N, C-alpha and C positions, 0 to 999 in steps of 0.2 A: 514307692510310697504304698504302704500296706493299706488294706481296706478299713481297718480300725482308725488309723490316722486320718484317712480321707474323710470318713464319716464324721469324725470329730471336727474337722475343718469345715465341712459343709454345715455342721450344726452351728459353729461359731459365726459363719457368714450369714446364716439365716437369723440368728439371735441378735447380732450386732448391726448388720447391714440390711436385714429383712430381704435378702436376695430372693428367697423362696416366694415371698409374697409379691415381689415386684415382677418376677419371672412369670408368675401366673397372669399378669396383666398384659403380657406381650401378645400381639396379634399380627397375623399376616392376611393376605387377601386371596388365599386359596379358596376354591369352592368345595364345600362339604369335605373337609379334610378328615381322614380317618385317625390321624395322630395329631394331638394338640401342639400348638406353637410352644407352649410351656415345656412339654416333653422334649421337643427338639432343642430348645434353648438350654434346658438342664443337661442334656447329653453333651452339647457343645461345650458347656461350662466344665464338666468333668474332663472332656478331652483336652481343653486348654490347660487345666490344672495338672494333667498327667504329661503334658508337653508332647502330645501325639503329633507326629510330623506331617501327616497328610490325611485327607478324607479317606483314602484307601485304607490306611492303617486303622482309622476309626471304624470303618465299615467292617473290617476283619474282626475287631474286638466286639462289635455289636453282633456279628454273626455267631460268635462263639459264647455269647452271653456273659462276657467278662464284667459287664456292668450290673448284672442282675442283683448281686448281693449289696449293691450301693444304693440303687434307686428304689422308690416306693414300690411295693409289691404290685399294686394295681396299675402302675404306669406302663403303658405300651411303648416300648422303645422303637425308634425310627430306624430306617435303613438309609443309606446315603442318598438315594433318589428323593426321598421325602425331605431330607435335610436341605438338599439343593433347591427344591421347589419352594420351601418355606423361605429360605434366605433371599430368593429372587423377589419375593413379594412382601417381605416383612416391613412393618411400619417403623420407619427410622425414628420418628419423634418419640416413640416409646423407649427405644434403646437410648436416645439421648437423655431422656428423663432418668432412666436407670443409672447411667453414667454420672449425671449431675448429683444424684442422691448418694452414690458411693463416694464421690470426691468431697461433697459436703460433710458426710459423716466422718470421713478420714480427717478432715481439717478440724472439725468439731472435737474429735477425740485426740486432738493435738499430736497427730502423726509427725508433723514437721515442726513441733514446738521448739526444739533445739536447733533448727535450721538443718540444712543439708551439707553445707561446706563452711566449716569454721564458724558455726552459729548463724549463718546467713541462709535464708531460703532462696535458692537459686533456680530460676526457670529459664532455659534457653528457648527461643523461638526458632523454628526452621521450616523451610518449604519442603514438602514431600510430594512426589508424583506417585499417584495411586494406580491408575490404569491407563493403558493405551491400546488403541485399535485403528486399523485402517478400514474396517468393515462396519463395526457397531458404533453407534453414537446416540446421544440423548440431548434434550434441550439444554442441559447444564454442562455439556462438554466444552472444554477449551479446544482450540484448533491450532495446529501448525502445519506448514506445507513443506515437505521434504521431497526434492526432485519431482515437483508438480503433483505429489500425492498427499492428500489431506490426512493428517494423523489426528485422531480424537483422543483426548485424555482428560483426566481429572487431576487437580493439584490442590493441596491444602496447606495451611500453616498450622503447625502443631506445637504445643507448649507442654513441657514435662519437667518434673523435678529431676535434678541430677546431683550427684555427690553420693550421699549415703542412700542405701536402699530403703524401701522400694522405689524405682524410678517410675513414678505414676504419671501417665498422660492425663493432664488436667483439662485440656481443651483442644479443639480443632475447629478451624474455620476454612470453608471451601472458597476458592477463587471463583469469581463469577465470569461467565463468557461475555463477549462483547454484545452490547445491547443497542437497539435502534441503529443509529448511523455510526456508531463507534467503530474505529478501524482496528482496535486491538482489544484483546481480552484484558481483564482487570489485572493490575500489578499485585505482586506478593505483599508489598507494604500496606496496600489498602486493606487487604484481608487481615494482616497482622494488627492493624489498629482496631479493627472490629473485634478481633479476639481479645485484645488487651481490654477493651471496653466491656466485653461480655464477661471475662473472668473477674474483673473488678466489681461488676454489678452482682454477680452470683456469689463471690467469695470474699469480697472486700480486699483486705491487704493479703493477697495470696502469695506474694513474693517480695523479697527485699531487693533482688537484683534480677534483671532480665538481660540475657546475653543474646547477641545476634551477630550475623556475619557482616561483611563489608557493605552489603546492600543497604544496611541501616545507618551508614555513616553520613547522616544528613540532619539538618536542624528540625524539620517537622517530626521525625521519629523521636529524637531525643526530647523535644518539648512534650510530645504526647506521653511519654513514659514519666517524665518529671511531674506532669500535672496530676499523676496518681500517687505521688510521693514515693516513687520507686526509683532506684538507681539503675543505670544501664551500663553494660560493658560491650564494646563493639570492636570487632576485629577490623583493622585498617590495612588495605592492600594497595589502593591506588596511590602511587608515589607522586602522581601529578597534583594531588590536592594541596592547597596552600598550607593547611595545618601540618601536613607531612613535611613539606619543604621548610617551614618555620622550625619544626622540631628537629629535623636533621641538622639544620644550621646551629641550633642551640647545643646539640650533642657533639658537634665537630670538635676534635682535639680535647675532649674532656674524659675523665675517668668515670667508671660506673659508680652510681650512687650506692649500690649494694651488690654483693656477690655471695652466693652460697653453693654448696656442693652436696649432691646426694647419689646414692648408689641405685641405678635403675635396675640392674641385675647384679649378680655376683661378679660379673666380669666387665661391666660397663659403668663408668662414672660420668655423671652429667654435672657440668659447671654452668650455673645461671648467673649472668651479669645483667644488671638492670640500669637503664638511664631513664630519667623522668624529668618532665618539664610541664609547664602550663601553657595552654594555647587558647586562642579565641576562635570560635566558629561563627560565621555570619548567621544571624538569626537566633543564636543561643545567648541568653543574657549573661550567664556566669561562665567563667573560664572552665575549660575541661582539662583533666589530667591526660597527658600523652605519655605513654610508657613504651619503651623499647626493651624487649627481652632478647638476650643473645644466649643461645644454647651451644655448649661444646660438649659433645658425647665422645668419650675416649674409651676405646677397647683396650683393656688391660693385657690381653693376650698378644695383640699386634702393636699396641702403642700408637695406633692410628686414631685420628680424631675426625668427627664430622661436625659441621657447623650449620646452625640454623638460626634465623631471627624472626621475630614477630612483633608487630606494632598493635597497640590497642589504644582506644580513648575511652574514658569513663567519667561519670558524674559523681562517682563514689570518692569523695574528697579525702576521707579518713581511713579508708580500707588499706590493710597491709598489702604490700606488693606480692608477698608470698601467697596470700589468699587469692589475689587477682590471678596469679599464675595458675593456681589450682582450678580456678573458675573457668578460665579460657580453655584449659586442657580438658576439663570435665565435659565441656560442650562437645 
């Protein structure tokens, strides 16, 4: 990325998203800092845009003044120690406000107007573990014990657009530690419901489809998503569930509803066969679509095949099965 292109991109970010103005509002809790928080944030922004792999590489670029022709002349550039000190004490609420503003502007500018997969705005939710230590902890840490040693960590549920680029992270909700006399930390689905509520409050109809893994294969989650007029697609793995047993019984000795073939690579051909039925889940008013995807991947060089199957349930009554296949694989 040459300097001229980078300067134009930074100008665009400032004029459309007011990144420069919002960065100036960032604050941290350092005492009498010699370098402003905004200078540090601006340096990190350029580093991210240039895909710098580590702080050590960033420090090397700063040492050789590689950023000098990009940043304002009067801006004093930080070194790595100042960046670390600032990030330890930066006020998270201001960063959250900045992120919210970027997402709101992106949606307002119709970034996902035409959807991300076959015209649908698709947002998977997923749990992500962020940090772990056996030595350091804070009041918001979750805890697990391995061989009598407490491990402290943070975990969150993240939502992001998938399909067409850019894959923007639109929200994140942290899991809460056990409180008062609770015996366990908060479960992932509780945080996911808060994230769902938060995103709807901030951006209204932010998604047409929310995708989740087998953890969400239950009535409370399905009803929560439906209450916001959003469909859900859920991977099903537990073969002991009644809906799985009912569906497998319905599929027995039947031919596939639809089959198609595509070339995964120049030498690998994938054959997809699909079985579909309608199932009832206790606690959910309307029937759900239960779909079985069977994949046969054939290597043209060896003529050997590998087989895989996948089950999903969905509230999307009219969505094409090929679209559902794309959605579950994009997750």
